[in-house]
Jmol script that loads the backbone (N, CA, C; Angstrom):
load data "model"
ATOM      1  N   GLN A   1       0.768  -1.301  -0.024  1.00  0.00           N
ATOM      2  CA  GLN A   1       0.186  -0.261  -0.158  1.00  0.00           C
ATOM      3  C   GLN A   1       0.605   1.464  -0.144  1.00  0.00           C
ATOM      4  N   VAL A   2       0.593   1.702  -1.023  1.00  0.00           N
ATOM      5  CA  VAL A   2       1.276   3.081  -1.276  1.00  0.00           C
ATOM      6  C   VAL A   2       1.341   4.369  -0.175  1.00  0.00           C
ATOM      7  N   GLN A   3       1.716   4.934   0.865  1.00  0.00           N
ATOM      8  CA  GLN A   3       1.327   5.646   2.068  1.00  0.00           C
ATOM      9  C   GLN A   3       2.856   6.340   2.116  1.00  0.00           C
ATOM     10  N   LEU A   4       2.445   7.806   2.850  1.00  0.00           N
ATOM     11  CA  LEU A   4       3.327   8.693   3.184  1.00  0.00           C
ATOM     12  C   LEU A   4       2.715   8.943   5.276  1.00  0.00           C
ATOM     13  N   VAL A   5       3.950   9.125   5.803  1.00  0.00           N
ATOM     14  CA  VAL A   5       3.493   8.986   7.421  1.00  0.00           C
ATOM     15  C   VAL A   5       3.794  10.182   7.541  1.00  0.00           C
ATOM     16  N   GLU A   6       3.756  11.508   8.271  1.00  0.00           N
ATOM     17  CA  GLU A   6       4.276  12.666   9.077  1.00  0.00           C
ATOM     18  C   GLU A   6       4.255  12.463  10.358  1.00  0.00           C
ATOM     19  N   SER A   7       5.507  13.097  11.125  1.00  0.00           N
ATOM     20  CA  SER A   7       5.812  12.690  12.403  1.00  0.00           C
ATOM     21  C   SER A   7       6.911  13.849  13.060  1.00  0.00           C
ATOM     22  N   GLY A   8       6.444  13.963  14.107  1.00  0.00           N
ATOM     23  CA  GLY A   8       8.173  15.152  14.522  1.00  0.00           C
ATOM     24  C   GLY A   8       6.734  16.782  15.123  1.00  0.00           C
ATOM     25  N   GLY A   9       5.894  16.652  14.372  1.00  0.00           N
ATOM     26  CA  GLY A   9       5.123  17.939  15.216  1.00  0.00           C
ATOM     27  C   GLY A   9       4.615  18.035  16.825  1.00  0.00           C
ATOM     28  N   GLY A  10       4.389  19.370  17.088  1.00  0.00           N
ATOM     29  CA  GLY A  10       4.163  19.437  18.508  1.00  0.00           C
ATOM     30  C   GLY A  10       4.268  20.915  18.619  1.00  0.00           C
ATOM     31  N   LEU A  11       4.056  21.411  19.721  1.00  0.00           N
ATOM     32  CA  LEU A  11       3.886  22.553  20.512  1.00  0.00           C
ATOM     33  C   LEU A  11       5.157  23.198  21.031  1.00  0.00           C
ATOM     34  N   VAL A  12       5.955  24.405  20.331  1.00  0.00           N
ATOM     35  CA  VAL A  12       7.241  24.847  20.318  1.00  0.00           C
ATOM     36  C   VAL A  12       7.196  26.671  20.735  1.00  0.00           C
ATOM     37  N   GLN A  13       7.742  26.982  21.633  1.00  0.00           N
ATOM     38  CA  GLN A  13       7.998  28.675  21.283  1.00  0.00           C
ATOM     39  C   GLN A  13       8.365  29.252  20.397  1.00  0.00           C
ATOM     40  N   PRO A  14       8.034  30.292  20.025  1.00  0.00           N
ATOM     41  CA  PRO A  14       8.283  31.576  19.311  1.00  0.00           C
ATOM     42  C   PRO A  14       9.806  31.529  18.953  1.00  0.00           C
ATOM     43  N   GLY A  15      10.709  31.393  17.657  1.00  0.00           N
ATOM     44  CA  GLY A  15      11.722  31.386  18.093  1.00  0.00           C
ATOM     45  C   GLY A  15      12.429  30.190  17.484  1.00  0.00           C
ATOM     46  N   GLY A  16      11.714  28.728  18.518  1.00  0.00           N
ATOM     47  CA  GLY A  16      12.408  27.205  18.838  1.00  0.00           C
ATOM     48  C   GLY A  16      12.258  26.831  16.901  1.00  0.00           C
ATOM     49  N   SER A  17      12.643  25.759  17.504  1.00  0.00           N
ATOM     50  CA  SER A  17      13.116  24.531  16.159  1.00  0.00           C
ATOM     51  C   SER A  17      12.173  22.836  16.024  1.00  0.00           C
ATOM     52  N   LEU A  18      11.983  22.727  15.276  1.00  0.00           N
ATOM     53  CA  LEU A  18      10.896  21.502  14.702  1.00  0.00           C
ATOM     54  C   LEU A  18      11.421  20.730  13.905  1.00  0.00           C
ATOM     55  N   ARG A  19      11.689  19.680  13.631  1.00  0.00           N
ATOM     56  CA  ARG A  19      12.117  18.687  12.151  1.00  0.00           C
ATOM     57  C   ARG A  19      11.150  17.692  12.319  1.00  0.00           C
ATOM     58  N   LEU A  20      10.116  17.603  10.944  1.00  0.00           N
ATOM     59  CA  LEU A  20       8.823  17.347  10.581  1.00  0.00           C
ATOM     60  C   LEU A  20      10.038  16.000   9.655  1.00  0.00           C
ATOM     61  N   SER A  21       9.314  15.104   9.480  1.00  0.00           N
ATOM     62  CA  SER A  21      10.039  13.773   9.044  1.00  0.00           C
ATOM     63  C   SER A  21       8.876  13.271   8.026  1.00  0.00           C
ATOM     64  N   CYS A  22       8.988  12.669   6.839  1.00  0.00           N
ATOM     65  CA  CYS A  22       7.782  12.272   5.821  1.00  0.00           C
ATOM     66  C   CYS A  22       8.366  11.180   5.184  1.00  0.00           C
ATOM     67  N   ALA A  23       7.630   9.737   6.339  1.00  0.00           N
ATOM     68  CA  ALA A  23       8.604   8.676   6.011  1.00  0.00           C
ATOM     69  C   ALA A  23       7.216   7.641   4.778  1.00  0.00           C
ATOM     70  N   ALA A  24       7.573   7.068   3.411  1.00  0.00           N
ATOM     71  CA  ALA A  24       7.158   6.557   2.802  1.00  0.00           C
ATOM     72  C   ALA A  24       7.053   5.193   3.183  1.00  0.00           C
ATOM     73  N   SER A  25       5.887   4.220   2.549  1.00  0.00           N
ATOM     74  CA  SER A  25       6.123   2.909   2.667  1.00  0.00           C
ATOM     75  C   SER A  25       5.343   2.589   1.069  1.00  0.00           C
ATOM     76  N   GLY A  26       5.649   1.306   0.473  1.00  0.00           N
ATOM     77  CA  GLY A  26       4.931   0.915  -0.642  1.00  0.00           C
ATOM     78  C   GLY A  26       5.304   1.112  -1.883  1.00  0.00           C
ATOM     79  N   PHE A  27       6.519   2.409  -1.633  1.00  0.00           N
ATOM     80  CA  PHE A  27       7.357   2.830  -2.628  1.00  0.00           C
ATOM     81  C   PHE A  27       8.353   3.628  -2.234  1.00  0.00           C
ATOM     82  N   THR A  28       9.404   4.308  -3.188  1.00  0.00           N
ATOM     83  CA  THR A  28      10.630   4.928  -3.282  1.00  0.00           C
ATOM     84  C   THR A  28      10.733   6.020  -3.816  1.00  0.00           C
ATOM     85  N   LEU A  29      10.678   7.071  -2.448  1.00  0.00           N
ATOM     86  CA  LEU A  29      10.613   8.324  -2.065  1.00  0.00           C
ATOM     87  C   LEU A  29      11.772   8.872  -3.288  1.00  0.00           C
ATOM     88  N   GLU A  30      12.661   8.581  -3.465  1.00  0.00           N
ATOM     89  CA  GLU A  30      13.785   8.666  -4.169  1.00  0.00           C
ATOM     90  C   GLU A  30      13.227   9.132  -6.045  1.00  0.00           C
ATOM     91  N   GLY A  31      12.464   8.272  -6.492  1.00  0.00           N
ATOM     92  CA  GLY A  31      12.219   8.409  -7.582  1.00  0.00           C
ATOM     93  C   GLY A  31      10.917   9.443  -7.826  1.00  0.00           C
ATOM     94  N   TYR A  32      10.608  10.673  -6.827  1.00  0.00           N
ATOM     95  CA  TYR A  32       9.463  11.952  -6.580  1.00  0.00           C
ATOM     96  C   TYR A  32      10.159  12.777  -6.135  1.00  0.00           C
ATOM     97  N   ASN A  33       9.339  13.966  -6.541  1.00  0.00           N
ATOM     98  CA  ASN A  33       9.645  14.785  -6.527  1.00  0.00           C
ATOM     99  C   ASN A  33       8.402  15.181  -5.209  1.00  0.00           C
ATOM    100  N   ILE A  34       8.529  15.905  -4.024  1.00  0.00           N
ATOM    101  CA  ILE A  34       8.264  16.164  -2.941  1.00  0.00           C
ATOM    102  C   ILE A  34       8.065  17.141  -2.286  1.00  0.00           C
ATOM    103  N   GLY A  35       6.689  17.296  -1.937  1.00  0.00           N
ATOM    104  CA  GLY A  35       6.455  19.095  -1.260  1.00  0.00           C
ATOM    105  C   GLY A  35       5.924  19.012  -0.185  1.00  0.00           C
ATOM    106  N   TRP A  36       6.460  19.213   1.113  1.00  0.00           N
ATOM    107  CA  TRP A  36       5.823  19.884   2.161  1.00  0.00           C
ATOM    108  C   TRP A  36       4.806  21.284   1.964  1.00  0.00           C
ATOM    109  N   PHE A  37       3.423  20.882   2.217  1.00  0.00           N
ATOM    110  CA  PHE A  37       2.518  22.098   2.114  1.00  0.00           C
ATOM    111  C   PHE A  37       2.004  22.129   3.709  1.00  0.00           C
ATOM    112  N   ARG A  38       0.824  23.326   4.288  1.00  0.00           N
ATOM    113  CA  ARG A  38       0.289  23.601   5.420  1.00  0.00           C
ATOM    114  C   ARG A  38      -0.380  24.094   5.118  1.00  0.00           C
ATOM    115  N   GLN A  39      -1.511  24.106   5.831  1.00  0.00           N
ATOM    116  CA  GLN A  39      -2.688  24.470   6.307  1.00  0.00           C
ATOM    117  C   GLN A  39      -3.714  25.433   7.570  1.00  0.00           C
ATOM    118  N   ALA A  40      -3.307  25.976   7.835  1.00  0.00           N
ATOM    119  CA  ALA A  40      -3.848  26.722   8.831  1.00  0.00           C
ATOM    120  C   ALA A  40      -5.543  27.449   8.910  1.00  0.00           C
ATOM    121  N   PRO A  41      -6.105  27.073   9.732  1.00  0.00           N
ATOM    122  CA  PRO A  41      -7.402  27.351  10.375  1.00  0.00           C
ATOM    123  C   PRO A  41      -8.138  28.128   9.714  1.00  0.00           C
ATOM    124  N   GLY A  42      -9.254  27.810   8.795  1.00  0.00           N
ATOM    125  CA  GLY A  42      -9.599  28.955   8.154  1.00  0.00           C
ATOM    126  C   GLY A  42      -8.990  29.714   6.965  1.00  0.00           C
ATOM    127  N   LYS A  43      -7.719  28.645   6.533  1.00  0.00           N
ATOM    128  CA  LYS A  43      -7.018  29.133   4.879  1.00  0.00           C
ATOM    129  C   LYS A  43      -6.939  28.143   4.126  1.00  0.00           C
ATOM    130  N   GLN A  44      -6.312  28.597   3.414  1.00  0.00           N
ATOM    131  CA  GLN A  44      -6.277  27.871   2.329  1.00  0.00           C
ATOM    132  C   GLN A  44      -4.974  26.720   2.048  1.00  0.00           C
ATOM    133  N   ARG A  45      -4.548  25.973   2.218  1.00  0.00           N
ATOM    134  CA  ARG A  45      -3.767  24.755   2.083  1.00  0.00           C
ATOM    135  C   ARG A  45      -2.357  25.819   0.981  1.00  0.00           C
ATOM    136  N   GLU A  46      -1.264  25.583   1.776  1.00  0.00           N
ATOM    137  CA  GLU A  46      -0.088  26.344   0.711  1.00  0.00           C
ATOM    138  C   GLU A  46       1.326  25.489   0.931  1.00  0.00           C
ATOM    139  N   LEU A  47       1.922  25.772  -0.091  1.00  0.00           N
ATOM    140  CA  LEU A  47       3.282  25.210  -0.722  1.00  0.00           C
ATOM    141  C   LEU A  47       4.185  25.770   0.369  1.00  0.00           C
ATOM    142  N   VAL A  48       4.961  25.033   1.047  1.00  0.00           N
ATOM    143  CA  VAL A  48       6.464  25.586   1.471  1.00  0.00           C
ATOM    144  C   VAL A  48       7.233  25.126   1.355  1.00  0.00           C
ATOM    145  N   ALA A  49       7.578  24.090   0.827  1.00  0.00           N
ATOM    146  CA  ALA A  49       8.645  23.684   0.137  1.00  0.00           C
ATOM    147  C   ALA A  49       8.576  22.830  -0.645  1.00  0.00           C
ATOM    148  N   THR A  50       9.518  22.235  -1.528  1.00  0.00           N
ATOM    149  CA  THR A  50       9.560  21.450  -2.631  1.00  0.00           C
ATOM    150  C   THR A  50      10.826  20.478  -2.807  1.00  0.00           C
ATOM    151  N   ILE A  51      11.347  19.587  -2.955  1.00  0.00           N
ATOM    152  CA  ILE A  51      12.209  19.006  -3.645  1.00  0.00           C
ATOM    153  C   ILE A  51      12.307  18.243  -4.398  1.00  0.00           C
ATOM    154  N   THR A  52      13.066  18.091  -5.776  1.00  0.00           N
ATOM    155  CA  THR A  52      12.981  17.295  -6.646  1.00  0.00           C
ATOM    156  C   THR A  52      13.985  15.835  -6.748  1.00  0.00           C
ATOM    157  N   THR A  53      13.753  14.814  -7.484  1.00  0.00           N
ATOM    158  CA  THR A  53      14.439  13.845  -7.353  1.00  0.00           C
ATOM    159  C   THR A  53      15.984  14.094  -7.815  1.00  0.00           C
ATOM    160  N   GLY A  54      16.141  15.261  -8.014  1.00  0.00           N
ATOM    161  CA  GLY A  54      17.679  15.349  -8.877  1.00  0.00           C
ATOM    162  C   GLY A  54      18.547  16.569  -7.014  1.00  0.00           C
ATOM    163  N   GLY A  55      17.178  16.688  -6.592  1.00  0.00           N
ATOM    164  CA  GLY A  55      17.477  17.283  -5.196  1.00  0.00           C
ATOM    165  C   GLY A  55      17.703  19.048  -5.154  1.00  0.00           C
ATOM    166  N   SER A  56      17.304  19.643  -6.182  1.00  0.00           N
ATOM    167  CA  SER A  56      17.066  20.550  -6.028  1.00  0.00           C
ATOM    168  C   SER A  56      15.867  21.370  -4.985  1.00  0.00           C
ATOM    169  N   THR A  57      15.966  22.140  -5.066  1.00  0.00           N
ATOM    170  CA  THR A  57      15.198  22.589  -3.815  1.00  0.00           C
ATOM    171  C   THR A  57      14.055  24.400  -3.937  1.00  0.00           C
ATOM    172  N   ASP A  58      13.186  24.606  -3.117  1.00  0.00           N
ATOM    173  CA  ASP A  58      12.318  25.896  -3.929  1.00  0.00           C
ATOM    174  C   ASP A  58      11.417  26.190  -2.199  1.00  0.00           C
ATOM    175  N   TYR A  59      11.636  26.919  -1.974  1.00  0.00           N
ATOM    176  CA  TYR A  59      10.381  27.700  -0.609  1.00  0.00           C
ATOM    177  C   TYR A  59       9.526  28.582  -0.959  1.00  0.00           C
ATOM    178  N   ALA A  60       8.758  28.804  -0.347  1.00  0.00           N
ATOM    179  CA  ALA A  60       7.407  30.150  -0.270  1.00  0.00           C
ATOM    180  C   ALA A  60       8.800  30.894   0.389  1.00  0.00           C
ATOM    181  N   ASP A  61       8.557  32.444  -0.124  1.00  0.00           N
ATOM    182  CA  ASP A  61       8.641  33.545   0.586  1.00  0.00           C
ATOM    183  C   ASP A  61       8.926  33.102   2.124  1.00  0.00           C
ATOM    184  N   SER A  62       8.242  33.510   2.532  1.00  0.00           N
ATOM    185  CA  SER A  62       7.791  33.058   4.236  1.00  0.00           C
ATOM    186  C   SER A  62       8.638  32.468   5.104  1.00  0.00           C
ATOM    187  N   VAL A  63       8.601  31.469   4.330  1.00  0.00           N
ATOM    188  CA  VAL A  63      10.344  30.193   5.091  1.00  0.00           C
ATOM    189  C   VAL A  63      10.975  30.703   4.776  1.00  0.00           C
ATOM    190  N   LYS A  64      11.432  30.970   4.046  1.00  0.00           N
ATOM    191  CA  LYS A  64      12.809  31.272   3.151  1.00  0.00           C
ATOM    192  C   LYS A  64      13.809  31.618   3.820  1.00  0.00           C
ATOM    193  N   GLY A  65      14.923  30.775   4.186  1.00  0.00           N
ATOM    194  CA  GLY A  65      15.599  31.228   5.086  1.00  0.00           C
ATOM    195  C   GLY A  65      15.536  30.958   6.716  1.00  0.00           C
ATOM    196  N   ARG A  66      14.756  30.109   6.706  1.00  0.00           N
ATOM    197  CA  ARG A  66      14.117  29.288   7.572  1.00  0.00           C
ATOM    198  C   ARG A  66      13.978  28.306   7.697  1.00  0.00           C
ATOM    199  N   PHE A  67      13.564  27.480   6.643  1.00  0.00           N
ATOM    200  CA  PHE A  67      13.059  26.557   6.860  1.00  0.00           C
ATOM    201  C   PHE A  67      14.138  25.602   5.708  1.00  0.00           C
ATOM    202  N   THR A  68      14.423  24.284   5.898  1.00  0.00           N
ATOM    203  CA  THR A  68      15.202  23.425   4.714  1.00  0.00           C
ATOM    204  C   THR A  68      14.817  22.008   4.748  1.00  0.00           C
ATOM    205  N   ILE A  69      14.253  21.772   3.287  1.00  0.00           N
ATOM    206  CA  ILE A  69      14.132  20.325   3.264  1.00  0.00           C
ATOM    207  C   ILE A  69      14.912  19.245   2.522  1.00  0.00           C
ATOM    208  N   SER A  70      15.267  18.631   3.183  1.00  0.00           N
ATOM    209  CA  SER A  70      16.243  17.741   2.503  1.00  0.00           C
ATOM    210  C   SER A  70      15.360  15.817   2.310  1.00  0.00           C
ATOM    211  N   ARG A  71      16.282  15.255   2.183  1.00  0.00           N
ATOM    212  CA  ARG A  71      15.822  13.587   1.864  1.00  0.00           C
ATOM    213  C   ARG A  71      16.791  13.156   1.882  1.00  0.00           C
ATOM    214  N   ASP A  72      16.830  11.802   2.866  1.00  0.00           N
ATOM    215  CA  ASP A  72      17.552  10.660   2.937  1.00  0.00           C
ATOM    216  C   ASP A  72      16.732   9.646   1.999  1.00  0.00           C
ATOM    217  N   ASN A  73      17.531   9.059   1.190  1.00  0.00           N
ATOM    218  CA  ASN A  73      17.141   8.118   0.218  1.00  0.00           C
ATOM    219  C   ASN A  73      17.197   6.556   1.006  1.00  0.00           C
ATOM    220  N   PRO A  74      18.272   6.878   1.414  1.00  0.00           N
ATOM    221  CA  PRO A  74      18.212   4.891   2.321  1.00  0.00           C
ATOM    222  C   PRO A  74      17.444   4.725   3.549  1.00  0.00           C
ATOM    223  N   LYS A  75      16.993   5.832   4.108  1.00  0.00           N
ATOM    224  CA  LYS A  75      15.528   5.943   4.949  1.00  0.00           C
ATOM    225  C   LYS A  75      14.439   6.272   4.422  1.00  0.00           C
ATOM    226  N   ASN A  76      14.383   6.337   2.972  1.00  0.00           N
ATOM    227  CA  ASN A  76      13.014   6.396   2.446  1.00  0.00           C
ATOM    228  C   ASN A  76      12.400   7.858   3.333  1.00  0.00           C
ATOM    229  N   THR A  77      12.906   8.429   3.632  1.00  0.00           N
ATOM    230  CA  THR A  77      12.414   9.855   4.294  1.00  0.00           C
ATOM    231  C   THR A  77      12.622  10.957   3.765  1.00  0.00           C
ATOM    232  N   VAL A  78      11.955  12.359   3.845  1.00  0.00           N
ATOM    233  CA  VAL A  78      12.095  13.420   3.429  1.00  0.00           C
ATOM    234  C   VAL A  78      11.788  13.837   4.560  1.00  0.00           C
ATOM    235  N   PHE A  79      12.869  14.778   4.708  1.00  0.00           N
ATOM    236  CA  PHE A  79      12.936  16.070   6.278  1.00  0.00           C
ATOM    237  C   PHE A  79      12.292  17.573   6.084  1.00  0.00           C
ATOM    238  N   LEU A  80      11.384  18.206   7.116  1.00  0.00           N
ATOM    239  CA  LEU A  80      11.648  19.554   6.700  1.00  0.00           C
ATOM    240  C   LEU A  80      12.201  20.110   8.252  1.00  0.00           C
ATOM    241  N   ARG A  81      13.278  20.741   7.949  1.00  0.00           N
ATOM    242  CA  ARG A  81      13.575  21.701   9.335  1.00  0.00           C
ATOM    243  C   ARG A  81      13.126  22.790   9.654  1.00  0.00           C
ATOM    244  N   MET A  82      12.694  22.992  10.596  1.00  0.00           N
ATOM    245  CA  MET A  82      12.129  24.326  10.836  1.00  0.00           C
ATOM    246  C   MET A  82      12.616  25.511  11.938  1.00  0.00           C
ATOM    247  N   ASN A  83      13.123  26.216  11.859  1.00  0.00           N
ATOM    248  CA  ASN A  83      13.780  27.123  12.803  1.00  0.00           C
ATOM    249  C   ASN A  83      13.408  28.621  12.521  1.00  0.00           C
ATOM    250  N   SER A  84      13.633  29.026  14.036  1.00  0.00           N
ATOM    251  CA  SER A  84      12.874  30.788  13.839  1.00  0.00           C
ATOM    252  C   SER A  84      11.838  30.256  14.052  1.00  0.00           C
ATOM    253  N   LEU A  85      10.764  29.807  14.361  1.00  0.00           N
ATOM    254  CA  LEU A  85       9.382  29.257  14.163  1.00  0.00           C
ATOM    255  C   LEU A  85       8.822  30.994  14.631  1.00  0.00           C
ATOM    256  N   LYS A  86       7.255  31.030  13.739  1.00  0.00           N
ATOM    257  CA  LYS A  86       7.152  32.399  14.497  1.00  0.00           C
ATOM    258  C   LYS A  86       5.122  31.822  14.451  1.00  0.00           C
ATOM    259  N   PRO A  87       4.663  32.104  15.476  1.00  0.00           N
ATOM    260  CA  PRO A  87       3.462  32.379  15.676  1.00  0.00           C
ATOM    261  C   PRO A  87       2.435  31.660  14.027  1.00  0.00           C
ATOM    262  N   GLU A  88       2.696  32.366  13.233  1.00  0.00           N
ATOM    263  CA  GLU A  88       2.298  32.245  12.483  1.00  0.00           C
ATOM    264  C   GLU A  88       2.600  30.934  11.442  1.00  0.00           C
ATOM    265  N   ASP A  89       3.420  30.470  11.470  1.00  0.00           N
ATOM    266  CA  ASP A  89       3.553  29.217  11.405  1.00  0.00           C
ATOM    267  C   ASP A  89       3.056  27.758  11.497  1.00  0.00           C
ATOM    268  N   THR A  90       1.783  28.528  12.948  1.00  0.00           N
ATOM    269  CA  THR A  90       0.788  27.288  13.061  1.00  0.00           C
ATOM    270  C   THR A  90       0.308  27.029  12.200  1.00  0.00           C
ATOM    271  N   ALA A  91       0.168  25.380  12.306  1.00  0.00           N
ATOM    272  CA  ALA A  91      -1.052  24.717  11.148  1.00  0.00           C
ATOM    273  C   ALA A  91      -0.577  23.718  10.887  1.00  0.00           C
ATOM    274  N   VAL A  92      -1.496  22.528  10.111  1.00  0.00           N
ATOM    275  CA  VAL A  92      -1.748  21.278  10.106  1.00  0.00           C
ATOM    276  C   VAL A  92      -0.209  20.521   8.526  1.00  0.00           C
ATOM    277  N   TYR A  93       0.660  20.320   9.045  1.00  0.00           N
ATOM    278  CA  TYR A  93       1.715  20.053   7.827  1.00  0.00           C
ATOM    279  C   TYR A  93       1.833  18.814   7.019  1.00  0.00           C
ATOM    280  N   TYR A  94       1.646  19.412   6.037  1.00  0.00           N
ATOM    281  CA  TYR A  94       1.288  17.943   5.047  1.00  0.00           C
ATOM    282  C   TYR A  94       2.299  17.459   4.242  1.00  0.00           C
ATOM    283  N   CYS A  95       2.983  16.131   3.933  1.00  0.00           N
ATOM    284  CA  CYS A  95       4.071  16.446   2.582  1.00  0.00           C
ATOM    285  C   CYS A  95       3.194  15.298   1.980  1.00  0.00           C
ATOM    286  N   ALA A  96       3.489  15.458   0.611  1.00  0.00           N
ATOM    287  CA  ALA A  96       3.052  15.474  -0.428  1.00  0.00           C
ATOM    288  C   ALA A  96       4.128  14.935  -1.533  1.00  0.00           C
ATOM    289  N   ALA A  97       3.611  13.544  -2.476  1.00  0.00           N
ATOM    290  CA  ALA A  97       4.474  13.092  -3.587  1.00  0.00           C
ATOM    291  C   ALA A  97       3.874  12.719  -4.871  1.00  0.00           C
ATOM    292  N   ASP A  98       4.098  13.571  -6.155  1.00  0.00           N
ATOM    293  CA  ASP A  98       3.772  13.321  -7.249  1.00  0.00           C
ATOM    294  C   ASP A  98       3.532  12.664  -7.887  1.00  0.00           C
ATOM    295  N   PHE A  99       3.100  11.345  -8.284  1.00  0.00           N
ATOM    296  CA  PHE A  99       2.632  10.052  -9.379  1.00  0.00           C
ATOM    297  C   PHE A  99       2.420  11.240 -10.592  1.00  0.00           C
ATOM    298  N   VAL A 100       2.482  10.212 -11.263  1.00  0.00           N
ATOM    299  CA  VAL A 100       2.202  10.586 -12.704  1.00  0.00           C
ATOM    300  C   VAL A 100       0.742  10.846 -12.853  1.00  0.00           C
ATOM    301  N   THR A 101      -0.689  10.261 -12.302  1.00  0.00           N
ATOM    302  CA  THR A 101      -1.524  10.650 -12.420  1.00  0.00           C
ATOM    303  C   THR A 101      -2.812  10.829 -11.233  1.00  0.00           C
ATOM    304  N   ARG A 102      -1.729  11.349 -10.153  1.00  0.00           N
ATOM    305  CA  ARG A 102      -1.829  11.070  -8.861  1.00  0.00           C
ATOM    306  C   ARG A 102      -1.082  12.243  -8.148  1.00  0.00           C
ATOM    307  N   ARG A 103      -1.347  12.778  -7.100  1.00  0.00           N
ATOM    308  CA  ARG A 103      -1.062  13.255  -5.537  1.00  0.00           C
ATOM    309  C   ARG A 103      -1.061  12.297  -4.538  1.00  0.00           C
ATOM    310  N   ILE A 104      -0.329  11.729  -3.697  1.00  0.00           N
ATOM    311  CA  ILE A 104      -0.208  10.845  -2.698  1.00  0.00           C
ATOM    312  C   ILE A 104       0.150  12.034  -1.590  1.00  0.00           C
ATOM    313  N   TRP A 105      -0.801  12.195  -0.399  1.00  0.00           N
ATOM    314  CA  TRP A 105      -0.492  12.735   0.877  1.00  0.00           C
ATOM    315  C   TRP A 105      -0.752  12.063   2.273  1.00  0.00           C
ATOM    316  N   GLY A 106       0.701  12.792   3.128  1.00  0.00           N
ATOM    317  CA  GLY A 106       0.177  12.146   4.374  1.00  0.00           C
ATOM    318  C   GLY A 106      -0.808  12.683   5.131  1.00  0.00           C
ATOM    319  N   GLN A 107      -0.713  12.247   6.112  1.00  0.00           N
ATOM    320  CA  GLN A 107      -2.399  12.747   6.712  1.00  0.00           C
ATOM    321  C   GLN A 107      -1.869  14.004   7.609  1.00  0.00           C
ATOM    322  N   GLY A 108      -0.883  14.671   7.834  1.00  0.00           N
ATOM    323  CA  GLY A 108      -0.686  15.824   8.210  1.00  0.00           C
ATOM    324  C   GLY A 108      -0.136  15.883  10.113  1.00  0.00           C
ATOM    325  N   ALA A 109       0.777  16.703   9.945  1.00  0.00           N
ATOM    326  CA  ALA A 109       1.010  16.292  11.683  1.00  0.00           C
ATOM    327  C   ALA A 109       1.167  17.784  11.917  1.00  0.00           C
ATOM    328  N   GLN A 110       0.438  18.497  13.337  1.00  0.00           N
ATOM    329  CA  GLN A 110       0.117  20.088  13.339  1.00  0.00           C
ATOM    330  C   GLN A 110       1.452  20.212  14.618  1.00  0.00           C
ATOM    331  N   VAL A 111       1.463  21.555  13.912  1.00  0.00           N
ATOM    332  CA  VAL A 111       2.931  22.292  14.527  1.00  0.00           C
ATOM    333  C   VAL A 111       2.279  23.565  14.701  1.00  0.00           C
ATOM    334  N   THR A 112       2.348  23.881  16.592  1.00  0.00           N
ATOM    335  CA  THR A 112       2.057  25.132  17.014  1.00  0.00           C
ATOM    336  C   THR A 112       2.987  26.158  17.556  1.00  0.00           C
ATOM    337  N   VAL A 113       3.095  27.084  17.359  1.00  0.00           N
ATOM    338  CA  VAL A 113       3.703  27.684  17.715  1.00  0.00           C
ATOM    339  C   VAL A 113       3.301  28.843  18.388  1.00  0.00           C
ATOM    340  N   SER A 114       3.242  28.856  20.227  1.00  0.00           N
ATOM    341  CA  SER A 114       2.841  29.479  21.291  1.00  0.00           C
ATOM    342  C   SER A 114       3.645  29.612  21.988  1.00  0.00           C
ATOM    343  N   SER A 115       4.004  31.114  22.832  1.00  0.00           N
ATOM    344  CA  SER A 115       4.498  31.058  23.632  1.00  0.00           C
ATOM    345  C   SER A 115       3.252  30.889  25.232  1.00  0.00           C
TER     346      SER A 115
END
end "model"
wireframe off; spacefill off
backbone 0.3
color backbone group
């Protein structure tokens, strides 16, 4: 069964850091472009970061310089390192893999930035 599972979310104070993991099963992440998205309450889901099969990365302006997307192919996992977190980063974070005919989504991980 093709599946993505996020982990690593939680509650963190402003200025803190978290690392989210996106582990794949049923397929090899290495062969797909991967994106991290987030959705805050009452807002649309937005793209946060992407990494291609060749390792090229791109970021939303709102997280550039603070977030880092990376992949560990032997572990079949993609990470999102989040530093200098702000209250406006609070959201459910999802990873997704772009297959030819569809996009596979994980179940999401809650990130709350609050003092």
